[in-house]
N, C-alpha and C positions, 0 to 999 in steps of 0.2 A: 431036437428042435434048436434052431439057431436064433438067438435073441440079439437085438440091437441094444446098445446101451447109450446113455446120454452123458456126455461130459459137460458139466457146468463149470465155468471158470470165470472168476472175477478179473477185472482188468488191472486197476491200479494196485501196485505192490504185490500182485500175485502173478498174473501173466506178464504185465509190464514191469520192467526194471525201474530203478530210481530215475534213470534218464529217459523214461517213457518209451523204451524200445523193447522188442520181444527177442529173447535170446534164441540162438539157433536150436538149442536143446528143446525149448518150448515149441518152436515152430515144427520141429520134427515129430514131437509127441502129438501135436494136433493133427498133422498129416497122417500119422499112423492110425489114430482114432478114426479119421474119416475113411481111410483105405480099408479098415476093418468093417465098414458099414455102420459105424456109430454116428450119432447125432452130436453136434457141438452147440452149446448154448452159452453165449457170453452174457454174464450178469454184471451190471454196473450201475452205479449211482449217476453216471454221466447222462447227458442228453443223447438222443439218437444220433445227432450230427457228428459228435466227436467219437462216439462208439463206432459209428459206421466207418470212419477212417481206419480204425484198427482192424475191423472185420474185413474190409477190402484188402488191406495190406497182407492179411493172413490167408486170403483166398477163400474166406468163409461165405461165399456167395453162391453156394450150390444148395440144392434141396436138402433139408435136414439141418440147416444152420439157422439159428435164431438168436435174438438178443432181447434180454430183459433190461430195459433202460429206466432212467429216472427213478431208481430205487423201487422198481416194481410197477410203476405207473404206466409203462408202455411195453407191449409185446410186439416185437418187430421181426418180420420174416426177411432174413438176409437175402435169400435167393430171389424173392419176388420184389424186393426193395420197397416194402410197404408195411405200414402199421396194421397189425391185426387187432389190437386192443389198446385202448387208451382210457385211463381214468383221470379226469381233470376236475378242477374246481373253478367255477366262474370267478373271474378276476375281482369282481366286487367283494366277494367273500375274503379273498386274499388281502385286499386293502383293509377290510375290517380287522383281520388278524394283525396286520402290521400296525394299525392304529392302536389296538388294544395292547399289543406288546410294547409299543412306544410309551403309552400311558403308564405301563407297569415298570418303565425304566429300562427297557431293552431297545437298543438301536441296531439296525443292520441295513444293508442295501435294500432299498425299496422302490427302485425305478422299474416299472413294468410298462413303460410307454408302448402303446400299440399291441399289447398282449391281451387276448380275450379270455384265456384260461391257462392255468398252470397245473402240472402234475400234482395229484392229491398228496402223495407222501411228502413232497417238498414243503408245501404250505403247512401241513400238519406238523411235520418235524420241526420246522422253524418256530411255529407257535408254541409247541409243547416244550421244546428245549429252552426257549428264551423267556418263558413265562412260568413262574412258580405256581404250584397248585393252589396255594392259599391266596393268590393274587385276585383282586377284584376283577381283573380282565377275564378270568375264567368264569366267573359267576354268571355273566350275561352272555357268554359265547354261544350257548345252546339256542338262543333265540333266533339267530341268523345263520348258524353254521353247524354242520354235523360232519364228522369225519367220514360218514358213509355217503355223503353227497357226491 
């Protein structure tokens, strides 16, 4: 029986060099994997838009090519050019996280003008990284926000 395999590859500092280009050796390896009937999945913390540029550059727009973007919050079908799955958090919860983190002494970029929802892992990661567990900001967070939301 002939089985297909799945090649999962990260973008930054794995597939992409320091100068954000893909080496000829990596391009050839991806093409060999596809030619052998295998699937290729690009996994990245990047948003779909910037990951899509690399996907198109590598010709990963055929059936069996996918992208996991936003640290797992989005599953994107590269051949159909569409999002298959997206886990977001309503923006009002993100603002609550920003405010609680700010009150705990953590500051970071917080302009989300016109945004209705953000990928769940990003908001959760920002909050958990920027807020100490003993912080009062965490004690009331469960009232309005759950990581499973």
